[in-house]
C-alpha positions in Angstrom: -65.8 -252.5 32.1 -65.8 -252.2 35.9 -62.3 -250.6 35.7 -63.4 -248.2 33.0 -66.4 -247.2 35.1 -64.2 -246.5 38.1 -61.9 -244.3 36.0 -64.9 -242.3 34.8 -66.1 -241.9 38.3 -62.7 -240.7 39.5 -62.6 -243.6 41.9 -59.2 -244.8 43.2 -58.2 -247.8 41.3 -56.7 -250.5 43.5 -53.0 -251.2 42.8 -52.1 -254.6 41.3 -49.8 -256.9 43.1 -47.0 -256.0 40.6 -47.5 -252.3 41.3 -47.4 -252.9 45.0 -44.2 -255.0 44.6 -42.6 -252.3 42.4 -43.5 -249.6 44.9 -42.1 -251.7 47.7 -38.8 -252.1 45.8 -38.6 -248.4 45.2 -38.8 -247.6 48.9 -36.1 -249.9 50.2 -32.3 -249.3 50.2 -30.0 -250.6 47.5 -28.3 -252.8 50.1 -31.7 -254.4 50.9 -32.4 -254.9 47.2 -29.0 -256.5 46.8 -29.7 -258.9 49.7 -33.1 -259.7 48.2 -31.6 -260.4 44.8 -29.7 -263.3 46.3 -33.0 -265.1 47.2 -33.7 -266.2 43.6 -30.0 -267.0 43.2 -30.2 -269.3 46.3 -33.3 -270.9 45.0 -31.7 -271.6 41.7 -28.6 -273.0 43.5 -30.7 -275.3 45.5 -32.8 -276.6 42.6 -29.8 -277.2 40.3 -27.8 -278.9 43.1 -30.8 -281.3 43.7 -31.6 -282.0 40.0 -28.4 -281.7 38.1 -24.9 -283.2 38.1 -22.4 -281.2 40.2 -20.4 -279.9 37.3 -23.5 -278.9 35.3 -25.1 -277.4 38.4 -22.0 -275.3 39.1 -22.1 -273.9 35.5 -25.8 -273.2 35.6 -25.5 -271.5 39.0 -22.7 -269.3 37.7 -24.7 -268.2 34.7 -27.8 -267.7 36.7 -26.0 -265.6 39.3 -24.3 -263.5 36.6 -27.6 -262.8 34.8 -29.5 -262.0 37.9 -26.8 -259.7 39.3 -26.5 -258.0 35.9 -30.2 -257.4 35.8 -30.1 -256.0 39.3 -27.3 -253.6 38.4 -28.9 -252.4 35.3 -32.3 -251.7 36.8 -31.3 -250.6 40.3 -27.9 -248.9 39.8 -26.9 -248.1 36.2 -30.2 -246.6 34.9 -30.7 -244.4 38.0 -27.1 -243.3 37.9 -27.5 -242.4 34.2 -30.6 -240.3 35.1 -28.6 -238.7 38.0 -25.7 -237.9 35.6 -28.1 -236.2 33.1 -29.6 -234.1 35.9 -26.2 -233.1 37.1 -25.0 -232.2 33.6 -28.0 -229.9 33.2 -27.2 -228.2 36.5 -23.6 -227.8 35.5 -24.7 -226.1 32.3 -26.7 -223.6 34.4 -30.1 -225.1 33.8 -31.8 -225.0 37.2 -35.4 -225.6 36.0 -35.2 -229.4 35.4 -38.3 -231.4 36.4 -37.0 -234.1 38.5 -39.5 -237.0 38.9 -39.1 -238.6 42.3 -41.3 -241.7 43.0 -39.0 -243.6 45.3 -37.6 -243.2 48.8 -34.5 -245.4 48.6 -30.9 -244.2 48.3 -31.5 -243.2 44.6 -34.6 -241.3 45.7 -32.6 -239.5 48.4 -29.9 -238.5 45.9 -32.6 -237.2 43.5 -34.2 -235.2 46.3 -30.7 -233.7 47.2 -30.2 -232.7 43.5 -33.7 -231.1 43.4 -32.9 -229.1 46.6 -29.5 -228.1 45.3 -31.1 -227.0 42.0 -33.7 -224.9 43.8 -31.0 -223.3 46.0 -28.7 -222.5 43.0 -31.6 -221.1 41.1 -32.5 -218.8 44.0 -28.9 -217.8 44.5 -28.4 -217.1 40.8 -31.5 -214.9 40.7 -30.5 -213.1 43.8 -27.0 -212.5 42.3 -28.6 -211.3 39.1 -30.6 -208.7 41.0 -27.6 -207.6 43.0 -25.5 -207.3 39.8 -28.3 -205.2 38.1 -28.4 -202.9 41.2 -24.6 -202.6 41.2 -24.7 -201.7 37.5 -27.4 -199.1 38.0 -25.4 -197.6 40.9 -22.1 -197.6 38.9 -23.8 -196.0 35.9 -25.3 -193.3 38.1 -21.9 -192.6 39.7 -20.3 -192.5 36.3 -22.8 -189.8 35.2 -22.4 -188.0 38.4 -20.6 -184.6 38.3 -19.1 -185.2 41.8 -15.6 -186.8 42.0 -16.3 -190.1 43.7 -13.9 -192.8 44.9 -14.7 -196.0 46.8 -12.4 -198.1 49.0 -12.9 -201.4 50.7 -12.5 -202.2 54.4 -8.8 -202.6 53.9 -8.7 -199.1 52.3 -7.8 -200.4 48.9 -9.3 -198.4 46.1 -12.0 -200.4 44.2 -13.8 -197.8 42.2 -13.2 -194.4 40.6 -15.8 -192.6 38.5 -14.8 -190.6 35.4 -15.0 -187.2 37.1 -12.4 -188.1 39.8 -10.2 -189.7 37.2 -10.3 -186.5 35.1 -9.5 -184.3 38.2 -6.6 -186.4 39.3 -5.2 -186.7 35.7 -5.2 -182.9 35.6 -3.0 -182.8 38.7 -1.0 -186.0 38.1 2.3 -184.3 37.4 2.1 -182.1 40.4 1.2 -185.0 42.7 4.2 -187.0 41.2 6.5 -184.3 42.5 5.6 -185.5 46.0 4.6 -189.1 45.2 6.9 -190.2 42.3 5.1 -193.6 41.8 1.6 -192.0 41.6 -0.3 -192.9 38.4 -4.1 -192.4 38.0 -4.2 -195.4 35.6 -2.8 -197.7 38.4 -5.0 -196.4 41.3 -7.4 -199.4 41.4 -6.1 -201.8 43.9 -3.7 -199.4 45.6 -4.2 -198.2 49.2 -5.4 -194.8 50.1 -2.5 -194.7 52.7 -0.3 -193.7 49.7 -2.0 -190.2 49.7 -1.0 -189.4 53.3 2.2 -188.5 55.0 0.9 -189.9 58.2 -1.2 -193.0 57.0 -1.5 -194.5 60.5 -3.5 -191.5 61.8 -5.7 -191.5 58.7 -6.2 -195.3 58.8 -7.2 -195.2 62.5 -9.7 -192.5 61.8 -11.3 -194.3 58.7 -11.4 -197.7 60.5 -13.6 -196.2 63.2 -15.7 -194.0 60.9 -19.4 -194.4 61.5 -20.7 -191.2 59.9 -19.8 -188.6 57.3 -16.5 -186.9 57.9 -15.0 -183.9 56.1 -11.3 -182.8 55.9 -8.7 -181.2 53.7 -5.8 -183.0 52.1 -2.8 -180.8 51.3 -0.4 -182.5 48.8 2.3 -181.1 46.6 1.0 -177.5 46.9 -2.6 -178.7 46.1 -5.5 -178.7 48.4 -8.3 -181.3 48.1 -11.5 -181.3 50.1 -12.5 -184.8 51.1 -15.9 -186.0 52.3 -15.7 -189.6 53.6 -18.9 -191.6 54.1 -19.0 -195.2 55.4 -21.2 -197.7 53.5 -23.1 -200.4 55.3 -25.4 -203.3 54.0 -28.8 -204.1 55.3 -27.4 -206.1 58.1 -25.2 -203.2 59.4 -22.0 -204.8 58.0 -19.4 -202.3 56.9 -18.7 -202.6 53.1 -16.3 -199.8 52.6 -16.0 -196.0 52.4 -17.1 -193.6 49.7 -14.9 -190.5 49.3 -16.0 -187.4 47.4 -13.1 -185.3 46.2 -13.0 -181.5 45.5 -10.0 -179.8 44.1 -10.0 -176.5 46.1 -6.6 -175.3 45.0 -7.7 -172.7 42.4 -10.7 -171.5 44.4 -8.6 -171.0 47.5 -6.2 -168.9 45.5 -9.0 -166.8 44.2 -10.5 -166.5 47.7 -7.1 -165.3 49.0 -6.8 -162.7 46.3 -10.4 -161.5 46.8 -9.7 -161.2 50.6 -6.5 -159.3 49.9 -8.4 -156.9 47.6 -11.2 -156.5 50.1 -8.7 -155.8 52.9 -7.0 -153.2 50.8 -10.3 -151.6 49.9 -11.3 -151.5 53.5 -8.0 -149.8 54.4 -8.5 -147.2 51.7 -12.1 -146.6 52.7 -11.0 -146.1 56.3 -8.4 -143.6 55.2 -10.8 -141.7 53.0 -13.4 -141.5 55.7 -11.1 -139.7 58.1 -9.7 -137.5 55.3 -10.7 -133.8 55.7 -11.0 -133.3 51.9 -14.5 -133.7 50.3 -14.1 -136.9 48.2 -16.5 -138.5 45.8 -15.8 -141.5 43.6 -17.6 -142.7 40.4 -17.2 -145.8 38.2 -16.5 -145.9 34.5 -20.2 -145.2 33.8 -20.0 -142.1 36.0 -22.3 -143.6 38.6 -21.4 -142.5 42.1 -20.0 -145.4 44.1 -18.4 -143.6 47.1 -18.8 -140.5 49.3 -16.7 -139.8 52.3 -18.1 -138.1 55.4 -16.7 -134.7 54.5 -18.5 -134.4 51.2 -21.7 -135.8 52.7 -21.6 -133.1 55.4 -20.9 -130.4 52.8 -23.7 -131.4 50.5 -26.1 -131.8 53.4 -25.4 -128.2 54.3 -26.3 -127.1 50.7 -29.0 -129.6 50.0 -32.0 -127.1 50.1 -30.3 -124.6 47.8 -29.3 -127.3 45.3 -32.9 -128.5 45.3 -34.0 -125.1 44.0 -32.3 -126.1 40.7 -32.4 -129.9 41.1 -35.7 -130.7 42.7 -35.0 -134.4 43.1 -31.6 -134.0 44.7 -31.1 -135.9 48.0 -27.7 -136.5 49.5 -29.0 -139.8 51.0 -29.8 -141.1 47.5 -26.6 -140.1 45.7 -24.9 -143.6 45.7 -25.8 -145.2 42.5 -26.9 -142.0 40.7 
């Protein structure tokens, strides 16, 4: 009744002698336990030697030692080792949320504490790896959907990623590139070195190794011109992770620009020739809208502007272009 009353009053119940002894055993090392286990064996040896015949005493001592050592091994070694094995099996299977009950400070308790610490560390590392993997997947999906032609190389300049856009662009130019680089295959680019794209790889490698900010250049290869924008990638600690390279096939646009410039230069030459011509020249497009007047015709019409306005009230030489 007194014990029940103390439990209801949340009072601390004093430990029994057996509980104190068990707690004591849990807090000493296995070596000490082994030494202590020889005390009852020594007592049994002494009693049997005093009370029994030598032959009988020897047999009894042997059996007693065997039983006591076996009991010690089962309670102090085999059972804790079985629990430890079960915990380790769970960790090996990827279960890092095991509840490990530690109520001892001996060697077994220290092993259990080590398993618990390892379990917590692995759980944290797995969670961190999962977050990083999810971030990497999001970035990869974003790059795959990106219209830009994106390639990534590691610090050794080995290609580790190509998005769909850059693969399509290089596939369209594969045969031409192979005329200069016979072994070039878009399907085999992952793992190859970007040095293979350059006739002077040492210069390119030296520049990329020291790259600390975005760098733009053109790569001319097999009659093709590619615009490259290289950007170094760093982690939160400032450690270089690699280089992202955006590709642009400028070949067709440069041809069009060259043709447009050629046409513009020709038009400029024709315009200059017409301007100094003494004939009065006007030019209209296919819709009969005036697109050009040389100086001679402008001067002539300016001299007659007032008379023309008597018939065409809105006529103005200055406004003729476009009418």
